[in-house]
VMD Tcl script that builds the backbone (N, CA, C; Angstrom):
set m [mol new atoms 420]
animate dup $m
set s [atomselect $m all]
$s set {name element resname resid chain x y z} {
  {N N MET 1 A -43.836 -187.886 -68.640}
  {CA C MET 1 A -44.009 -186.710 -68.865}
  {C C MET 1 A -44.404 -185.924 -69.399}
  {N N PRO 2 A -44.477 -184.962 -68.812}
  {CA C PRO 2 A -45.070 -183.446 -69.307}
  {C C PRO 2 A -45.042 -183.381 -70.574}
  {N N ARG 3 A -46.098 -182.530 -71.298}
  {CA C ARG 3 A -46.307 -182.512 -72.671}
  {C C ARG 3 A -45.137 -181.319 -72.764}
  {N N THR 4 A -44.651 -180.081 -72.276}
  {CA C THR 4 A -43.857 -179.576 -72.369}
  {C C THR 4 A -42.730 -180.327 -72.591}
  {N N VAL 5 A -41.924 -180.825 -71.725}
  {CA C VAL 5 A -40.925 -181.491 -71.853}
  {C C VAL 5 A -40.951 -182.384 -73.087}
  {N N PHE 6 A -41.955 -183.078 -72.928}
  {CA C PHE 6 A -41.239 -183.858 -74.114}
  {C C PHE 6 A -41.928 -183.127 -75.614}
  {N N ARG 7 A -42.592 -181.921 -76.241}
  {CA C ARG 7 A -42.164 -180.663 -76.585}
  {C C ARG 7 A -40.711 -180.503 -77.237}
  {N N GLN 8 A -39.917 -180.417 -75.861}
  {CA C GLN 8 A -38.843 -179.845 -76.126}
  {C C GLN 8 A -37.864 -180.985 -76.961}
  {N N VAL 9 A -38.072 -182.035 -75.653}
  {CA C VAL 9 A -36.768 -183.287 -76.563}
  {C C VAL 9 A -37.528 -183.270 -77.304}
  {N N SER 10 A -38.558 -183.635 -78.748}
  {CA C SER 10 A -39.211 -183.737 -79.727}
  {C C SER 10 A -37.894 -182.863 -80.609}
  {N N MET 11 A -38.168 -181.426 -80.169}
  {CA C MET 11 A -37.727 -180.529 -80.894}
  {C C MET 11 A -36.146 -180.375 -80.966}
  {N N LEU 12 A -35.472 -181.342 -79.717}
  {CA C LEU 12 A -34.173 -181.478 -79.371}
  {C C LEU 12 A -33.885 -182.344 -80.653}
  {N N VAL 13 A -34.319 -183.484 -80.454}
  {CA C VAL 13 A -34.332 -185.539 -81.437}
  {C C VAL 13 A -34.656 -183.944 -82.731}
  {N N LEU 14 A -35.880 -183.120 -83.288}
  {CA C LEU 14 A -35.659 -183.229 -84.199}
  {C C LEU 14 A -34.617 -182.052 -85.090}
  {N N VAL 15 A -33.645 -181.440 -84.561}
  {CA C VAL 15 A -32.488 -180.167 -84.451}
  {C C VAL 15 A -31.942 -181.070 -85.075}
  {N N VAL 16 A -31.423 -182.375 -84.107}
  {CA C VAL 16 A -30.632 -183.244 -83.757}
  {C C VAL 16 A -29.965 -184.222 -85.557}
  {N N ALA 17 A -31.861 -184.997 -86.559}
  {CA C ALA 17 A -32.187 -185.703 -87.258}
  {C C ALA 17 A -31.908 -184.674 -88.466}
  {N N THR 18 A -32.172 -183.103 -89.012}
  {CA C THR 18 A -31.746 -182.401 -89.534}
  {C C THR 18 A -31.083 -182.396 -89.808}
  {N N GLY 19 A -29.880 -181.931 -88.959}
  {CA C GLY 19 A -28.350 -181.993 -88.943}
  {C C GLY 19 A -27.457 -183.156 -89.421}
  {N N CYS 20 A -28.066 -184.036 -89.222}
  {CA C CYS 20 A -27.282 -185.922 -89.303}
  {C C CYS 20 A -27.203 -186.464 -90.547}
  {N N ARG 21 A -28.710 -186.053 -91.011}
  {CA C ARG 21 A -29.150 -186.664 -92.714}
  {C C ARG 21 A -29.128 -186.394 -93.619}
  {N N ALA 22 A -28.306 -186.628 -94.893}
  {CA C ALA 22 A -28.138 -186.511 -95.786}
  {C C ALA 22 A -29.708 -185.985 -96.395}
  {N N ALA 23 A -30.044 -184.852 -97.213}
  {CA C ALA 23 A -31.484 -184.220 -98.063}
  {C C ALA 23 A -31.482 -185.080 -99.753}
  {N N VAL 24 A -32.610 -185.364 -99.332}
  {CA C VAL 24 A -32.768 -185.685 -100.841}
  {C C VAL 24 A -33.551 -184.895 -102.127}
  {N N PRO 25 A -32.304 -184.663 -102.795}
  {CA C PRO 25 A -32.357 -183.073 -103.380}
  {C C PRO 25 A -33.358 -183.282 -104.545}
  {N N ALA 26 A -34.465 -182.315 -104.449}
  {CA C ALA 26 A -35.543 -181.813 -105.750}
  {C C ALA 26 A -35.794 -180.790 -106.168}
  {N N THR 27 A -36.383 -181.116 -107.348}
  {CA C THR 27 A -36.505 -179.847 -108.494}
  {C C THR 27 A -37.068 -178.889 -107.941}
  {N N SER 28 A -36.956 -177.431 -108.580}
  {CA C SER 28 A -37.166 -175.982 -108.514}
  {C C SER 28 A -38.358 -176.283 -108.184}
  {N N PRO 29 A -39.619 -174.972 -107.223}
  {CA C PRO 29 A -40.236 -175.478 -107.518}
  {C C PRO 29 A -41.112 -174.677 -108.548}
  {N N PRO 30 A -42.546 -175.198 -108.917}
  {CA C PRO 30 A -43.430 -175.359 -109.595}
  {C C PRO 30 A -43.967 -173.357 -109.565}
  {N N SER 31 A -44.221 -172.920 -110.579}
  {CA C SER 31 A -44.904 -171.768 -110.788}
  {C C SER 31 A -46.036 -171.610 -110.779}
  {N N GLY 32 A -46.205 -170.788 -109.403}
  {CA C GLY 32 A -47.699 -171.067 -108.922}
  {C C GLY 32 A -48.452 -171.698 -107.285}
  {N N SER 33 A -46.979 -172.166 -107.169}
  {CA C SER 33 A -46.865 -172.592 -105.782}
  {C C SER 33 A -47.267 -171.458 -104.588}
  {N N SER 34 A -47.808 -171.614 -103.750}
  {CA C SER 34 A -47.780 -170.662 -102.614}
  {C C SER 34 A -48.209 -171.319 -101.455}
  {N N ILE 35 A -47.335 -170.654 -100.443}
  {CA C ILE 35 A -48.280 -170.089 -98.881}
  {C C ILE 35 A -48.479 -169.126 -98.638}
  {N N ALA 36 A -49.866 -168.715 -98.646}
  {CA C ALA 36 A -50.253 -166.791 -98.368}
  {C C ALA 36 A -49.089 -166.099 -97.142}
  {N N SER 37 A -48.974 -164.998 -97.535}
  {CA C SER 37 A -48.335 -164.354 -96.058}
  {C C SER 37 A -48.703 -163.006 -96.794}
  {N N ALA 38 A -48.807 -162.266 -95.586}
  {CA C ALA 38 A -49.239 -160.804 -95.969}
  {C C ALA 38 A -48.199 -159.957 -95.484}
  {N N GLY 39 A -47.207 -160.737 -95.497}
  {CA C GLY 39 A -45.559 -159.484 -95.737}
  {C C GLY 39 A -44.807 -160.259 -95.149}
  {N N PRO 40 A -43.524 -159.602 -95.025}
  {CA C PRO 40 A -42.245 -160.477 -94.849}
  {C C PRO 40 A -42.132 -161.043 -93.313}
  {N N SER 41 A -42.778 -160.594 -92.785}
  {CA C SER 41 A -42.785 -160.438 -91.016}
  {C C SER 41 A -44.195 -161.081 -90.787}
  {N N ALA 42 A -44.982 -161.146 -91.180}
  {CA C ALA 42 A -46.505 -161.684 -91.899}
  {C C ALA 42 A -46.084 -163.538 -90.974}
  {N N GLN 43 A -46.579 -164.102 -89.755}
  {CA C GLN 43 A -47.391 -165.457 -89.660}
  {C C GLN 43 A -48.056 -165.726 -91.186}
  {N N PRO 44 A -47.029 -167.650 -91.677}
  {CA C PRO 44 A -47.372 -167.550 -92.752}
  {C C PRO 44 A -49.167 -168.582 -92.611}
  {N N THR 45 A -50.154 -168.736 -93.288}
  {CA C THR 45 A -50.718 -169.226 -92.997}
  {C C THR 45 A -51.189 -170.716 -94.257}
  {N N LEU 46 A -52.147 -171.620 -93.766}
  {CA C LEU 46 A -52.339 -172.549 -94.419}
  {C C LEU 46 A -52.845 -172.526 -95.769}
  {N N PRO 47 A -51.659 -173.409 -97.282}
  {CA C PRO 47 A -52.768 -172.914 -97.865}
  {C C PRO 47 A -53.538 -173.631 -98.743}
  {N N SER 48 A -55.156 -173.165 -99.338}
  {CA C SER 48 A -56.152 -174.263 -99.045}
  {C C SER 48 A -56.094 -175.715 -100.254}
  {N N HIS 49 A -54.391 -175.633 -100.761}
  {CA C HIS 49 A -54.485 -176.979 -101.520}
  {C C HIS 49 A -53.900 -177.711 -100.913}
  {N N PHE 50 A -53.222 -177.329 -99.130}
  {CA C PHE 50 A -52.221 -178.292 -98.540}
  {C C PHE 50 A -52.453 -179.878 -98.106}
  {N N PRO 51 A -52.059 -180.550 -98.746}
  {CA C PRO 51 A -52.432 -182.148 -98.268}
  {C C PRO 51 A -53.045 -181.865 -96.440}
  {N N VAL 52 A -53.886 -182.870 -96.209}
  {CA C VAL 52 A -54.130 -182.716 -95.328}
  {C C VAL 52 A -54.126 -184.843 -94.848}
  {N N MET 53 A -53.935 -185.161 -93.735}
  {CA C MET 53 A -53.679 -186.707 -94.179}
  {C C MET 53 A -55.711 -186.845 -93.726}
  {N N PRO 54 A -56.349 -187.648 -93.616}
  {CA C PRO 54 A -57.243 -187.935 -93.814}
  {C C PRO 54 A -57.619 -188.100 -92.148}
  {N N GLY 55 A -58.428 -188.045 -91.745}
  {CA C GLY 55 A -58.929 -188.364 -89.902}
  {C C GLY 55 A -58.355 -187.485 -89.055}
  {N N ALA 56 A -57.255 -186.385 -89.692}
  {CA C ALA 56 A -56.508 -186.063 -88.981}
  {C C ALA 56 A -57.217 -184.670 -88.351}
  {N N THR 57 A -57.001 -184.509 -86.736}
  {CA C THR 57 A -58.056 -182.682 -85.906}
  {C C THR 57 A -56.421 -181.692 -85.572}
  {N N THR 58 A -57.638 -180.523 -86.003}
  {CA C THR 58 A -56.551 -179.611 -86.279}
  {C C THR 58 A -56.180 -179.355 -83.918}
  {N N THR 59 A -54.938 -179.151 -83.826}
  {CA C THR 59 A -54.386 -179.317 -82.615}
  {C C THR 59 A -55.070 -177.263 -81.828}
  {N N ASP 60 A -55.183 -176.917 -80.897}
  {CA C ASP 60 A -54.831 -175.550 -80.643}
  {C C ASP 60 A -53.875 -175.432 -79.395}
  {N N GLY 61 A -53.492 -174.089 -79.458}
  {CA C GLY 61 A -52.342 -173.671 -78.453}
  {C C GLY 61 A -51.423 -173.453 -79.192}
  {N N HIS 62 A -51.312 -173.033 -79.977}
  {CA C HIS 62 A -50.075 -172.513 -80.520}
  {C C HIS 62 A -50.227 -171.159 -81.170}
  {N N GLY 63 A -50.949 -170.445 -80.300}
  {CA C GLY 63 A -50.949 -168.987 -81.198}
  {C C GLY 63 A -49.338 -168.003 -81.085}
  {N N SER 64 A -48.912 -168.971 -79.580}
  {CA C SER 64 A -47.361 -167.904 -79.482}
  {C C SER 64 A -46.352 -168.396 -80.380}
  {N N ASP 65 A -46.296 -169.522 -80.676}
  {CA C ASP 65 A -45.258 -170.002 -81.597}
  {C C ASP 65 A -45.487 -169.408 -83.015}
  {N N PRO 66 A -44.167 -168.554 -83.226}
  {CA C PRO 66 A -44.060 -167.808 -84.216}
  {C C PRO 66 A -43.960 -168.338 -85.527}
  {N N GLY 67 A -43.119 -169.570 -85.685}
  {CA C GLY 67 A -42.602 -170.312 -86.464}
  {C C GLY 67 A -43.761 -171.855 -87.219}
  {N N LEU 68 A -44.827 -171.604 -86.135}
  {CA C LEU 68 A -46.117 -173.142 -86.425}
  {C C LEU 68 A -47.164 -172.605 -87.365}
  {N N ILE 69 A -46.566 -173.419 -88.321}
  {CA C ILE 69 A -47.984 -172.727 -89.276}
  {C C ILE 69 A -49.713 -173.540 -88.970}
  {N N ALA 70 A -49.474 -174.696 -88.195}
  {CA C ALA 70 A -50.819 -174.877 -88.660}
  {C C ALA 70 A -50.489 -176.754 -87.720}
  {N N ALA 71 A -51.110 -177.300 -87.211}
  {CA C ALA 71 A -51.348 -179.008 -86.342}
  {C C ALA 71 A -51.747 -179.907 -86.288}
  {N N TRP 72 A -51.952 -181.277 -86.448}
  {CA C TRP 72 A -52.736 -181.364 -86.273}
  {C C TRP 72 A -52.463 -182.896 -85.439}
  {N N ARG 73 A -53.250 -183.834 -85.160}
  {CA C ARG 73 A -53.311 -185.060 -84.515}
  {C C ARG 73 A -53.437 -186.524 -85.068}
  {N N THR 74 A -53.112 -187.591 -85.263}
  {CA C THR 74 A -53.935 -188.682 -85.927}
  {C C THR 74 A -53.771 -189.858 -85.229}
  {N N ASP 75 A -54.952 -190.876 -85.401}
  {CA C ASP 75 A -54.518 -191.940 -84.639}
  {C C ASP 75 A -53.352 -193.139 -85.215}
  {N N ALA 76 A -53.091 -192.244 -86.555}
  {CA C ALA 76 A -52.738 -192.625 -87.705}
  {C C ALA 76 A -51.032 -193.299 -87.069}
  {N N ASN 77 A -50.656 -194.653 -87.543}
  {CA C ASN 77 A -48.749 -194.506 -87.612}
  {C C ASN 77 A -48.254 -193.044 -87.725}
  {N N GLY 78 A -46.668 -193.093 -87.349}
  {CA C GLY 78 A -45.796 -192.553 -87.654}
  {C C GLY 78 A -45.835 -192.672 -89.207}
  {N N SER 79 A -45.470 -194.076 -89.670}
  {CA C SER 79 A -45.252 -194.565 -90.620}
  {C C SER 79 A -46.583 -193.864 -91.465}
  {N N ARG 80 A -47.272 -194.591 -91.750}
  {CA C ARG 80 A -49.077 -194.051 -92.747}
  {C C ARG 80 A -48.298 -192.382 -92.749}
  {N N VAL 81 A -48.434 -192.176 -91.756}
  {CA C VAL 81 A -48.378 -190.672 -91.939}
  {C C VAL 81 A -47.375 -190.002 -92.560}
  {N N TYR 82 A -46.050 -190.486 -92.791}
  {CA C TYR 82 A -45.042 -189.304 -93.269}
  {C C TYR 82 A -44.998 -190.221 -94.501}
  {N N ASP 83 A -45.446 -191.435 -95.256}
  {CA C ASP 83 A -45.871 -192.285 -96.505}
  {C C ASP 83 A -46.710 -190.916 -96.998}
  {N N PHE 84 A -47.614 -190.696 -96.579}
  {CA C PHE 84 A -49.311 -190.052 -96.920}
  {C C PHE 84 A -48.241 -188.733 -97.332}
  {N N TYR 85 A -47.765 -188.676 -96.879}
  {CA C TYR 85 A -46.853 -186.687 -96.730}
  {C C TYR 85 A -45.984 -187.010 -97.938}
  {N N VAL 86 A -45.065 -188.342 -98.210}
  {CA C VAL 86 A -44.252 -188.160 -98.860}
  {C C VAL 86 A -44.271 -188.053 -101.186}
  {N N ALA 87 A -45.888 -188.874 -100.310}
  {CA C ALA 87 A -46.458 -188.655 -101.980}
  {C C ALA 87 A -47.764 -187.538 -101.992}
  {N N GLY 88 A -47.846 -187.092 -100.672}
  {CA C GLY 88 A -49.047 -186.612 -101.529}
  {C C GLY 88 A -48.303 -184.599 -101.638}
  {N N LEU 89 A -47.428 -184.134 -100.988}
  {CA C LEU 89 A -47.121 -183.035 -100.588}
  {C C LEU 89 A -46.617 -182.659 -102.569}
  {N N PRO 90 A -45.552 -183.281 -103.537}
  {CA C PRO 90 A -45.208 -182.897 -104.735}
  {C C PRO 90 A -46.070 -183.330 -105.505}
  {N N GLU 91 A -47.336 -183.923 -105.443}
  {CA C GLU 91 A -48.718 -184.134 -106.009}
  {C C GLU 91 A -49.723 -182.522 -105.780}
  {N N ALA 92 A -49.598 -181.884 -104.646}
  {CA C ALA 92 A -50.824 -180.550 -104.779}
  {C C ALA 92 A -49.041 -179.613 -104.754}
  {N N GLY 93 A -48.280 -179.822 -105.026}
  {CA C GLY 93 A -47.555 -178.726 -105.811}
  {C C GLY 93 A -46.381 -178.131 -104.875}
  {N N PHE 94 A -46.183 -179.231 -103.805}
  {CA C PHE 94 A -44.535 -178.669 -103.161}
  {C C PHE 94 A -43.761 -179.737 -103.255}
  {N N PRO 95 A -42.595 -179.400 -104.251}
  {CA C PRO 95 A -41.437 -180.476 -104.131}
  {C C PRO 95 A -41.073 -180.488 -103.068}
  {N N ILE 96 A -40.749 -181.703 -102.850}
  {CA C ILE 96 A -39.702 -182.295 -100.816}
  {C C ILE 96 A -38.210 -181.812 -101.713}
  {N N VAL 97 A -37.514 -181.241 -100.724}
  {CA C VAL 97 A -36.211 -181.019 -100.063}
  {C C VAL 97 A -35.634 -181.762 -99.742}
  {N N GLY 98 A -36.272 -183.076 -99.023}
  {CA C GLY 98 A -35.386 -183.334 -97.670}
  {C C GLY 98 A -35.860 -184.631 -97.595}
  {N N LEU 99 A -35.990 -185.275 -96.766}
  {CA C LEU 99 A -36.761 -186.776 -96.282}
  {C C LEU 99 A -35.722 -186.935 -95.170}
  {N N TYR 100 A -35.919 -187.045 -93.581}
  {CA C TYR 100 A -35.446 -187.517 -92.946}
  {C C TYR 100 A -36.449 -187.991 -92.102}
  {N N PRO 101 A -36.340 -189.341 -92.169}
  {CA C PRO 101 A -37.106 -190.637 -91.361}
  {C C PRO 101 A -36.360 -190.952 -90.052}
  {N N GLY 102 A -36.968 -191.361 -89.068}
  {CA C GLY 102 A -36.849 -191.522 -87.748}
  {C C GLY 102 A -37.233 -192.633 -87.556}
  {N N GLY 103 A -37.503 -192.414 -85.887}
  {CA C GLY 103 A -38.203 -193.431 -84.972}
  {C C GLY 103 A -39.728 -192.515 -84.630}
  {N N SER 104 A -39.139 -192.137 -83.637}
  {CA C SER 104 A -40.077 -191.334 -82.938}
  {C C SER 104 A -40.887 -189.536 -83.806}
  {N N VAL 105 A -39.212 -189.600 -84.521}
  {CA C VAL 105 A -39.471 -188.225 -85.149}
  {C C VAL 105 A -39.187 -188.675 -86.578}
  {N N ALA 106 A -40.132 -187.966 -87.709}
  {CA C ALA 106 A -39.220 -187.371 -88.588}
  {C C ALA 106 A -39.516 -186.118 -89.380}
  {N N ILE 107 A -38.858 -185.836 -90.391}
  {CA C ILE 107 A -38.731 -184.384 -90.793}
  {C C ILE 107 A -38.863 -184.812 -92.532}
  {N N ILE 108 A -39.399 -183.844 -92.761}
  {CA C ILE 108 A -40.058 -183.673 -94.432}
  {C C ILE 108 A -39.881 -182.042 -95.115}
  {N N ARG 109 A -38.789 -181.982 -94.885}
  {CA C ARG 109 A -38.733 -180.692 -95.785}
  {C C ARG 109 A -38.811 -180.099 -97.226}
  {N N PHE 110 A -39.850 -179.612 -97.305}
  {CA C PHE 110 A -40.295 -179.275 -99.057}
  {C C PHE 110 A -40.189 -177.340 -99.068}
  {N N ARG 111 A -40.518 -177.168 -99.881}
  {CA C ARG 111 A -40.663 -175.968 -100.758}
  {C C ARG 111 A -42.061 -175.168 -100.817}
  {N N GLY 112 A -42.424 -174.332 -100.599}
  {CA C GLY 112 A -43.704 -173.374 -100.549}
  {C C GLY 112 A -43.424 -172.212 -101.478}
  {N N SER 113 A -44.209 -171.110 -101.154}
  {CA C SER 113 A -44.266 -170.475 -102.332}
  {C C SER 113 A -42.807 -169.240 -102.382}
  {N N GLU 114 A -42.532 -168.807 -103.086}
  {CA C GLU 114 A -41.335 -167.917 -103.487}
  {C C GLU 114 A -40.338 -168.739 -102.602}
  {N N GLY 115 A -39.864 -169.496 -103.097}
  {CA C GLY 115 A -38.707 -170.541 -102.783}
  {C C GLY 115 A -38.911 -170.669 -101.339}
  {N N ALA 116 A -39.543 -170.712 -100.600}
  {CA C ALA 116 A -39.466 -170.654 -98.825}
  {C C ALA 116 A -39.294 -171.698 -98.852}
  {N N VAL 117 A -38.643 -172.581 -97.495}
  {CA C VAL 117 A -38.425 -173.932 -97.230}
  {C C VAL 117 A -39.483 -173.905 -96.115}
  {N N LEU 118 A -40.283 -175.180 -96.591}
  {CA C LEU 118 A -40.945 -175.349 -94.834}
  {C C LEU 118 A -40.808 -176.628 -94.656}
  {N N LYS 119 A -41.492 -177.467 -93.476}
  {CA C LYS 119 A -41.176 -178.168 -92.626}
  {C C LYS 119 A -42.247 -179.252 -91.786}
  {N N LEU 120 A -42.267 -180.874 -92.209}
  {CA C LEU 120 A -43.620 -180.598 -91.194}
  {C C LEU 120 A -43.184 -182.050 -90.404}
  {N N ALA 121 A -42.973 -182.050 -89.075}
  {CA C ALA 121 A -42.419 -182.214 -88.318}
  {C C ALA 121 A -43.929 -183.698 -87.939}
  {N N ILE 122 A -43.435 -184.737 -88.267}
  {CA C ILE 122 A -44.260 -186.624 -88.125}
  {C C ILE 122 A -43.532 -186.565 -86.060}
  {N N THR 123 A -44.174 -186.658 -85.014}
  {CA C THR 123 A -43.952 -187.161 -83.808}
  {C C THR 123 A -45.132 -187.832 -83.182}
  {N N ALA 124 A -44.218 -189.400 -82.752}
  {CA C ALA 124 A -45.410 -189.846 -81.986}
  {C C ALA 124 A -45.438 -189.537 -80.643}
  {N N ALA 125 A -46.779 -189.553 -80.782}
  {CA C ALA 125 A -47.605 -188.686 -79.180}
  {C C ALA 125 A -46.922 -189.576 -77.894}
  {N N PRO 126 A -46.666 -188.346 -76.670}
  {CA C PRO 126 A -46.340 -189.237 -75.434}
  {C C PRO 126 A -47.176 -190.745 -75.156}
  {N N SER 127 A -48.121 -190.916 -75.521}
  {CA C SER 127 A -48.832 -191.534 -75.522}
  {C C SER 127 A -48.806 -193.138 -75.980}
  {N N GLY 128 A -47.955 -192.487 -77.579}
  {CA C GLY 128 A -47.771 -193.739 -77.904}
  {C C GLY 128 A -48.933 -193.848 -79.069}
  {N N ALA 129 A -50.466 -193.603 -78.837}
  {CA C ALA 129 A -51.350 -193.783 -79.387}
  {C C ALA 129 A -51.890 -192.756 -80.701}
  {N N ALA 130 A -50.920 -192.410 -80.701}
  {CA C ALA 130 A -51.037 -191.430 -82.169}
  {C C ALA 130 A -49.602 -190.648 -82.634}
  {N N THR 131 A -50.358 -189.776 -83.243}
  {CA C THR 131 A -49.611 -188.722 -84.121}
  {C C THR 131 A -49.416 -187.602 -84.279}
  {N N GLU 132 A -48.230 -186.641 -83.716}
  {CA C GLU 132 A -48.231 -185.500 -83.856}
  {C C GLU 132 A -47.879 -184.403 -85.069}
  {N N ILE 133 A -48.282 -183.644 -86.097}
  {CA C ILE 133 A -48.230 -183.395 -86.971}
  {C C ILE 133 A -47.714 -181.783 -87.160}
  {N N GLU 134 A -47.125 -181.488 -87.112}
  {CA C GLU 134 A -47.272 -180.003 -87.142}
  {C C GLU 134 A -45.989 -179.162 -88.240}
  {N N LEU 135 A -46.369 -177.979 -88.944}
  {CA C LEU 135 A -46.402 -177.633 -90.056}
  {C C LEU 135 A -45.364 -175.678 -89.760}
  {N N ARG 136 A -44.236 -176.221 -90.522}
  {CA C ARG 136 A -43.914 -174.742 -89.620}
  {C C ARG 136 A -42.724 -174.238 -90.213}
  {N N VAL 137 A -42.324 -173.263 -90.720}
  {CA C VAL 137 A -41.468 -172.046 -91.299}
  {C C VAL 137 A -40.337 -172.853 -90.495}
  {N N ASP 138 A -39.260 -173.812 -91.768}
  {CA C ASP 138 A -38.092 -173.660 -91.548}
  {C C ASP 138 A -37.445 -173.033 -91.503}
  {N N ALA 139 A -35.866 -172.880 -90.656}
  {CA C ALA 139 A -34.829 -172.098 -89.842}
  {C C ALA 139 A -33.938 -172.351 -90.940}
  {N N PRO 140 A -33.676 -170.429 -91.476}
  {CA C PRO 140 A -32.437 -170.427 -92.438}
  {C C PRO 140 A -30.884 -171.469 -92.336}
}
mol reanalyze $m
mol bondsrecalc $m
mol representation Tube
mol addrep $m
């Protein structure tokens, strides 16, 4: 399946999974946590204290996607990546507001700066030999 079609199908599954699962409630974000942004319409940037999966490499080619903050690829399986972020996000000051585990796609929603909700989409790569991780601005 071409990568573009796979991404479209993955995002459709992501949207359906987000709407079908119950969110896990969390507390208010700690004061001082933030996602850097130059203004309301500016693209958010990755905060320096954001946890990145060990061994993950940054992927390119997402400059035209306004909701995408960062993307990585790792050889670790999706379950291991999901567990890393479920533990690591709160420890880094990013309270989790929703957990949506799944088969080939899982989502973790969490709070960034000023109450903004962000999400991590963890997706099995088309080859099945890697996992793709995308940090995105969550749609309201």
